[in-house]
TIKOLMI-185269 format. One record per residue (C-alpha): residue number from 1; chain; x, y, z. Coordinates in pm, 1 decimal. Layout:
<rs>
   pos   unit         px         py         pz
   NUM      A          X          Y          Z
...
</rs>
This chain:
<rs>
   pos   unit         px         py         pz
     1      A     4049.6     8907.6     9528.9
     2      A     4277.3     8860.4     9229.0
     3      A     4550.8     8870.3     9474.2
     4      A     4399.0     8529.6     9647.4
     5      A     4347.0     8395.9     9303.9
     6      A     4684.4     8450.8     9206.5
     7      A     4811.7     8317.1     9552.3
     8      A     4593.2     7989.8     9523.5
     9      A     4665.5     7912.1     9197.8
    10      A     5065.2     7968.1     9209.7
    11      A     5092.3     7771.4     9508.4
    12      A     4868.1     7474.5     9375.4
    13      A     5077.8     7485.4     9045.9
    14      A     5422.1     7499.9     9235.7
    15      A     5359.4     7197.4     9463.9
    16      A     5210.6     6979.5     9186.6
    17      A     5473.5     7098.8     8931.9
    18      A     5727.9     7053.8     9211.1
    19      A     5611.5     6679.8     9243.6
    20      A     5639.3     6601.3     8879.2
    21      A     6006.8     6780.2     8896.9
    22      A     6084.8     6528.0     9222.9
    23      A     5964.8     6241.2     9001.9
    24      A     6215.5     6320.8     8730.6
    25      A     6526.7     6358.8     8994.5
    26      A     6431.1     6003.6     9074.7
    27      A     6468.1     5873.4     8704.1
    28      A     6768.0     6099.2     8621.8
    29      A     7123.5     6157.8     8790.8
    30      A     7026.4     6521.9     8852.0
    31      A     6944.6     6624.4     9213.5
    32      A     6608.6     6775.4     9315.7
    33      A     6700.7     7068.5     9422.4
    34      A     6876.2     7152.1     9046.3
    35      A     6556.8     7036.4     8894.2
    36      A     6380.5     7286.0     9083.7
    37      A     6602.0     7578.8     9061.0
    38      A     6608.2     7517.4     8650.0
    39      A     6256.8     7485.1     8660.7
    40      A     6196.0     7822.8     8879.2
    41      A     6456.4     8001.9     8603.7
    42      A     6206.8     7883.3     8302.0
    43      A     5870.3     7984.7     8462.5
    44      A     6060.1     8305.3     8622.1
    45      A     6089.2     8659.3     8511.1
    46      A     6379.0     8586.9     8274.9
    47      A     6202.5     8317.7     8074.8
    48      A     5808.6     8246.6     8076.7
    49      A     5752.4     8494.8     8390.9
    50      A     5475.9     8290.9     8515.5
    51      A     5524.0     8323.6     8897.1
    52      A     5347.1     8678.4     9020.4
    53      A     5540.2     8948.7     9222.9
    54      A     5292.2     8833.9     9482.9
    55      A     5614.6     8540.7     9532.6
    56      A     5886.7     8692.5     9417.6
    57      A     5864.5     9006.1     9602.5
    58      A     5831.5     8815.3     9956.7
    59      A     6132.5     8542.0     9868.7
    60      A     6295.1     8661.2    10191.8
    61      A     6007.8     8557.5    10421.3
    62      A     5986.3     8224.0    10217.7
    63      A     6397.2     8191.0    10268.5
    64      A     6378.1     8272.4    10637.4
    65      A     6111.0     8015.0    10726.0
    66      A     6289.7     7762.1    10518.1
    67      A     6615.6     7839.5    10658.0
    68      A     6483.3     7823.6    11030.4
    69      A     6347.1     7499.3    10973.3
    70      A     6638.8     7337.5    10801.5
    71      A     6858.2     7493.4    11116.5
    72      A     6635.2     7330.6    11352.8
    73      A     6647.9     6966.6    11157.4
    74      A     7027.3     7029.1    11111.5
    75      A     7057.6     7072.7    11480.5
    76      A     6863.6     6728.4    11535.8
    77      A     7116.5     6558.7    11395.0
    78      A     7353.2     6682.8    11674.6
    79      A     7266.2     6373.6    11893.2
    80      A     7467.9     6232.9    12208.1
    81      A     7529.7     5935.6    12018.9
    82      A     7635.9     6107.7    11701.9
    83      A     7862.9     6349.0    11883.2
    84      A     8021.7     6088.7    12078.8
    85      A     8137.5     5905.5    11771.2
    86      A     8230.3     6215.6    11509.2
    87      A     8273.5     6532.6    11712.1
    88      A     8646.2     6519.9    11651.2
    89      A     8584.0     6465.5    11301.3
    90      A     8334.5     6705.1    11274.2
    91      A     8512.9     6995.3    11406.4
    92      A     8876.6     6897.0    11277.5
    93      A     8685.9     6854.9    10893.2
    94      A     8484.5     7170.2    10939.3
    95      A     8749.5     7401.1    11036.0
    96      A     8976.3     7305.2    10793.8
    97      A     8760.0     7326.5    10500.9
    98      A     8656.0     7662.0    10574.5
    99      A     9010.3     7806.1    10678.0
   100      A     9199.2     7648.4    10391.1
   101      A     8904.6     7721.2    10155.8
   102      A     8940.3     8121.4    10288.5
   103      A     9318.4     8101.1    10277.5
   104      A     9362.9     7949.5     9922.7
   105      A     9096.1     8180.2     9780.0
   106      A     9224.4     8509.5     9936.9
   107      A     9603.4     8437.0     9831.2
   108      A     9519.8     8348.7     9479.0
   109      A     9301.3     8638.4     9390.6
   110      A     9579.8     8826.5     9592.5
   111      A     9831.6     8713.2     9349.4
   112      A     9591.0     8750.3     9061.8
   113      A     9617.7     9144.5     9109.9
   114      A     9319.3     9223.0     9350.6
   115      A     9391.5     9430.8     9648.7
   116      A     9466.1     9225.5     9961.3
   117      A     9179.1     9354.3    10151.4
   118      A     8938.1     9259.9     9892.6
   119      A     9113.2     8900.2     9810.6
   120      A     9071.3     8834.1    10211.0
   121      A     8682.7     8959.6    10212.8
   122      A     8615.2     8732.7     9906.6
   123      A     8843.3     8439.1    10073.7
   124      A     8634.9     8450.6    10403.5
   125      A     8301.0     8463.4    10211.9
   126      A     8392.4     8155.2     9991.2
   127      A     8423.3     7919.5    10324.0
   128      A     8017.7     7960.5    10383.5
   129      A     7773.1     7648.6    10223.1
   130      A     7428.4     7614.3    10153.5
   131      A     7283.1     7388.5    10417.1
   132      A     6946.0     7405.1    10249.4
   133      A     7044.6     7259.0     9944.7
   134      A     7275.6     6990.4    10108.4
   135      A     7000.5     6870.7    10328.1
   136      A     6767.0     6855.8    10036.2
   137      A     7017.4     6630.0     9863.9
   138      A     7112.2     6424.9    10139.9
   139      A     6718.1     6372.6    10241.7
   140      A     6614.7     6225.6     9893.7
   141      A     6952.5     6014.4     9848.5
   142      A     7078.3     5832.5    10149.1
   143      A     7024.9     6011.7    10468.0
   144      A     7091.3     5729.2    10698.9
   145      A     7422.2     5643.5    10608.8
   146      A     7752.9     5692.6    10796.2
   147      A     7873.2     5945.9    10516.1
   148      A     7522.0     6124.6    10502.0
   149      A     7529.1     6182.6    10878.3
   150      A     7862.5     6324.0    10909.0
   151      A     7818.4     6547.8    10589.4
   152      A     7493.6     6690.2    10812.1
   153      A     7670.8     6710.4    11113.2
   154      A     7955.4     6948.3    10922.9
   155      A     7717.7     7159.0    10727.7
   156      A     7553.9     7213.7    11068.0
   157      A     7846.2     7397.2    11194.7
   158      A     8026.7     7484.0    10838.4
   159      A     7838.1     7871.0    10864.9
   160      A     7964.1     7952.4    11210.3
   161      A     8323.0     7918.5    11131.1
   162      A     8227.7     8137.0    10798.1
   163      A     8097.7     8384.0    11002.3
   164      A     8391.3     8397.8    11264.1
   165      A     8619.8     8413.1    10967.6
   166      A     8424.2     8723.1    10819.1
   167      A     8441.2     8878.3    11103.9
   168      A     8771.0     8835.7    11135.7
   169      A     8842.7     8976.5    10798.6
   170      A     8632.8     9276.2    10829.2
   171      A     8802.2     9385.6    11148.0
   172      A     9167.2     9341.3    10982.2
   173      A     9044.4     9496.7    10664.5
   174      A     8879.2     9784.7    10843.2
   175      A     9212.9     9859.4    11040.6
   176      A     9404.7     9812.1    10704.7
   177      A     9211.5    10094.7    10530.4
   178      A     9125.1    10326.1    10796.2
   179      A     8794.4    10297.3    10753.7
   180      A     8584.3    10444.1    11075.2
   181      A     8384.7    10143.3    11255.5
   182      A     8203.9    10202.5    11596.5
   183      A     8268.9     9835.7    11678.9
   184      A     8503.8     9577.9    11550.1
   185      A     8345.0     9338.5    11325.8
   186      A     8478.6     9032.4    11496.8
   187      A     8317.6     9131.9    11806.1
   188      A     8008.3     9198.7    11673.3
   189      A     8059.9     8824.6    11511.6
   190      A     8093.9     8680.5    11808.7
   191      A     7806.6     8881.3    12045.6
   192      A     7546.3     8752.9    11723.9
   193      A     7673.9     8378.7    11778.4
   194      A     7704.4     8358.7    12118.5
   195      A     7343.4     8546.9    12168.0
   196      A     7221.9     8298.1    11903.6
   197      A     7387.3     8040.5    12139.1
   198      A     7196.3     8159.4    12432.3
   199      A     6854.7     8202.6    12277.4
   200      A     6857.0     7854.8    12149.0
   201      A     6943.6     7702.6    12467.0
   202      A     6653.9     7965.8    12662.2
   203      A     6431.6     7824.3    12454.6
   204      A     6531.2     7463.4    12413.3
   205      A     6530.7     7366.0    12724.6
   206      A     6195.9     7437.5    12868.5
   207      A     6048.2     7326.4    12469.2
   208      A     6223.0     6961.4    12532.7
   209      A     6007.5     6921.9    12845.1
   210      A     5714.9     7109.7    12760.5
   211      A     5633.9     6960.7    12393.2
   212      A     5491.8     6603.7    12355.3
   213      A     5288.5     6629.2    12644.3
   214      A     4964.7     6673.5    12481.4
   215      A     5000.5     6342.8    12275.3
   216      A     5231.1     6134.8    12478.9
   217      A     5593.8     6089.3    12302.2
   218      A     5474.2     6248.7    11992.0
   219      A     5498.3     6631.4    11977.4
   220      A     5244.0     6788.4    11729.3
   221      A     5306.4     7000.1    11441.6
   222      A     5174.6     7312.4    11590.0
   223      A     5424.1     7284.0    11875.1
   224      A     5716.3     7229.9    11630.7
   225      A     5627.4     7505.8    11426.4
   226      A     5512.7     7750.9    11702.7
   227      A     5883.7     7687.3    11867.9
   228      A     6064.3     7726.3    11549.9
   229      A     5902.5     8087.2    11463.4
   230      A     5913.3     8215.2    11805.0
   231      A     6295.6     8105.9    11765.7
   232      A     6339.8     8277.9    11474.8
   233      A     6151.1     8610.0    11535.9
   234      A     6314.5     8675.7    11878.0
   235      A     6689.9     8614.5    11677.4
   236      A     6559.7     8853.0    11409.8
   237      A     6431.2     9130.1    11680.3
   238      A     6747.6     9065.9    11888.7
   239      A     7004.3     9068.9    11588.8
   240      A     7158.4     8742.6    11622.9
   241      A     7172.2     8455.0    11377.4
   242      A     6852.4     8278.3    11369.1
   243      A     6977.9     8006.5    11178.2
   244      A     7254.5     7908.8    11449.4
   245      A     6953.6     7995.2    11701.6
   246      A     6738.7     7705.5    11515.0
   247      A     7037.6     7462.1    11532.0
   248      A     7107.0     7499.3    11888.5
   249      A     6723.2     7447.2    11965.7
   250      A     6716.3     7133.5    11783.1
   251      A     7015.9     7019.2    11933.2
   252      A     6898.2     7092.8    12301.6
   253      A     6573.1     6943.0    12220.8
   254      A     6687.5     6629.3    12066.7
   255      A     6952.5     6576.7    12344.0
   256      A     6685.3     6665.0    12642.1
   257      A     6364.3     6546.7    12501.5
   258      A     6399.3     6180.8    12610.6
   259      A     6014.9     6120.9    12660.3
   260      A     5987.9     6222.8    12299.2
   261      A     5977.2     5920.8    12028.8
   262      A     6029.9     6123.0    11741.6
   263      A     6094.0     6497.7    11811.9
   264      A     6161.2     6610.4    11463.3
   265      A     5906.1     6392.8    11304.8
   266      A     5651.1     6691.1    11293.8
   267      A     5810.9     6916.5    11127.0
   268      A     5980.2     6715.0    10836.9
   269      A     5646.5     6724.8    10655.1
   270      A     5594.6     7062.1    10640.3
   271      A     5958.9     7158.8    10583.2
   272      A     5957.5     6964.0    10254.4
   273      A     5696.6     7209.9    10117.7
   274      A     5874.0     7485.3    10208.8
   275      A     6184.6     7368.6    10058.7
   276      A     6035.2     7302.6     9730.8
   277      A     5872.2     7656.1     9712.4
   278      A     6196.5     7817.7     9834.8
   279      A     6421.5     7631.2     9533.8
   280      A     6158.8     7734.3     9304.6
   281      A     6129.3     8065.1     9368.0
   282      A     6518.3     8094.0     9438.7
   283      A     6570.3     7990.7     9069.2
   284      A     6351.8     8265.5     8945.3
   285      A     6506.8     8496.9     9175.1
   286      A     6871.0     8397.1     8994.0
   287      A     7040.2     8665.1     8784.9
   288      A     7136.4     8471.8     8523.2
   289      A     7311.5     8800.7     8367.2
   290      A     7566.2     8773.2     8616.2
   291      A     7753.4     8478.5     8466.8
   292      A     7830.3     8696.5     8157.3
   293      A     8018.9     8957.1     8372.6
   294      A     8219.1     8661.5     8525.4
   295      A     8553.8     8770.6     8464.4
   296      A     8899.9     8592.5     8510.5
   297      A     8882.8     8679.2     8913.7
   298      A     8560.5     8503.7     8925.3
   299      A     8640.9     8224.3     8713.5
   300      A     8951.7     8227.9     8978.7
   301      A     8725.7     8249.1     9308.5
   302      A     8527.3     7940.4     9147.9
   303      A     8820.2     7743.4     9082.0
   304      A     9010.7     7802.0     9456.8
   305      A     8685.9     7771.6     9630.7
   306      A     8638.6     7403.7     9498.9
   307      A     8988.1     7294.9     9509.6
   308      A     8996.8     7470.2     9877.5
   309      A     8665.9     7259.9     9998.1
   310      A     8825.7     6967.8     9849.8
   311      A     9149.5     7014.9     9970.0
   312      A     9030.0     7118.3    10329.1
   313      A     8786.8     6823.1    10368.0
   314      A     9071.8     6598.0    10265.8
   315      A     9320.2     6724.0    10488.8
   316      A     9070.8     6723.7    10799.0
   317      A     8978.6     6378.1    10725.3
   318      A     9346.2     6276.8    10691.5
   319      A     9400.0     6452.2    11048.1
   320      A     9079.3     6271.3    11235.5
   321      A     9189.5     5960.8    11076.8
   322      A     8887.2     5932.4    10865.3
   323      A     8799.4     5632.2    10593.1
   324      A     8949.6     5679.7    10240.6
   325      A     8614.4     5699.5    10055.1
   326      A     8511.7     5968.7    10289.4
   327      A     8843.8     6155.5    10238.2
   328      A     8814.9     6123.7     9872.7
   329      A     8430.2     6251.3     9826.2
   330      A     8372.8     6486.7    10099.0
   331      A     8516.6     6798.6     9962.8
   332      A     8277.1     6799.8     9671.9
   333      A     7974.2     6738.9     9841.2
   334      A     8059.4     7085.9    10034.7
   335      A     8038.5     7303.0     9703.9
   336      A     7697.1     7437.2     9737.0
   337      A     7660.1     7796.1     9803.7
   338      A     7369.8     8011.5     9833.6
   339      A     7226.0     8315.8    10043.5
   340      A     7473.9     8351.1    10328.4
   341      A     7775.1     8445.7    10085.7
   342      A     7550.0     8685.7     9943.7
   343      A     7466.6     8840.1    10230.4
   344      A     7820.9     8849.8    10366.1
   345      A     7909.0     9042.6    10044.8
   346      A     7630.6     9297.1    10063.4
   347      A     7752.0     9350.6    10440.8
   348      A     8139.4     9385.5    10305.9
   349      A     8001.5     9584.5    10028.4
   350      A     7818.8     9877.1    10211.5
   351      A     8114.3     9897.2    10454.1
   352      A     8380.6     9916.9    10161.6
   353      A     8146.9    10072.5     9875.8
   354      A     8436.1    10122.6     9664.0
   355      A     8434.3     9788.8     9601.8
   356      A     8111.0     9702.2     9571.7
   357      A     8097.0     9612.6     9189.1
   358      A     8381.4     9354.9     9243.5
   359      A     8271.9     9193.2     9572.8
   360      A     7886.0     9155.7     9458.8
   361      A     7945.4     9041.9     9091.8
   362      A     8198.1     8775.6     9190.6
   363      A     7981.7     8613.5     9465.6
   364      A     7660.5     8661.6     9313.3
   365      A     7784.0     8504.7     8949.4
   366      A     7949.4     8199.3     9152.1
   367      A     7656.9     8160.3     9378.7
   368      A     7426.8     8108.4     9068.7
   369      A     7711.0     7829.7     8921.2
   370      A     7753.0     7647.4     9272.3
   371      A     7353.2     7638.6     9290.5
   372      A     7304.3     7446.8     8986.9
   373      A     7619.7     7258.0     8981.3
   374      A     7688.3     7211.9     9341.3
   375      A     7400.6     6950.6     9426.7
   376      A     7486.7     6759.7     9134.3
   377      A     7841.8     6703.0     9305.8
   378      A     7684.4     6661.2     9632.5
   379      A     7473.4     6416.0     9554.8
   380      A     7735.0     6184.4     9320.1
   381      A     7941.5     6235.7     9665.7
   382      A     7673.4     6059.7     9865.8
   383      A     7590.3     5749.6     9598.3
   384      A     7975.6     5710.8     9573.5
   385      A     8055.9     5751.1     9947.1
   386      A     7809.4     5486.7    10080.1
   387      A     7775.4     5219.7     9795.4
</rs>
């Protein structure tokens, strides 16, 4: 009975106080994401300790559900019309931003004294971004502008390149260090992504034609949530990327479900509730003590990742002949970094335990910083690029 009371009180308090935080975001220059993270820090175990373990112990479940919906909504941005006008810029910019970030971080960390193997792994990890934070900032700032649509399309494929680069880096480092690996990590990464794409298509095609029939043209919330949760469950069971599977699912449905008036309207309402709870619990779960262990290597990682995203996006915009305003602000909008880099760091530290401390301390500390500052820069970029 006590657990039920704690659960209801916590949910109600988080939702109401989250609304207050959202209202404050409209009156300040800080994005909602950053305020929610700060709010989570204040009420989390490192400060007031008001959030019961019932929630913090289940953060992985909340994160998975939120990212599933984020992936589905990002996939919904990849319509035929948007791809006709922006497919080339999206591919060029996303590849340049990911690749140049990885190369710059790896090169500078190697020059600073890290072994080439660890510098390479940290470079590959640095290429990932935080789709949930960027989507939330865009949604509250200016979701319909051309810059926002381009940014969301790039974010939709950005982590795909990060996984490929990480797989290549892991395979190369394994061969260099002589670690016994049963299957090359590059092949494993490709299998994970290809499996996710196949799963998204196999679920997306029948869903596109089956949903939106009970109420003609209007898929219900139960339909949308059911399809997304089944996609996530199957992806986790099969060991493929649920984020990529959800993106493919959304892209297939939005392009095939011509009888839908607004195929993604149903899930957007409940997605915002999960995002609110997700960022508050994420703030409560941040390990601020990791900032104290941020060494010269960590500072160089942060500076070079920032420079790499900016320079990579700028170069991609030049190559794809994007306008000057987009070239100036797009790189800063890509700075948020969240769960994916930590997951990649955990995989790398498990494969190379002798480097666990370096990998985790740099990635966790930088993630805390990018979690708090990245959304601020994303919001500023969206506002400046669309004025």
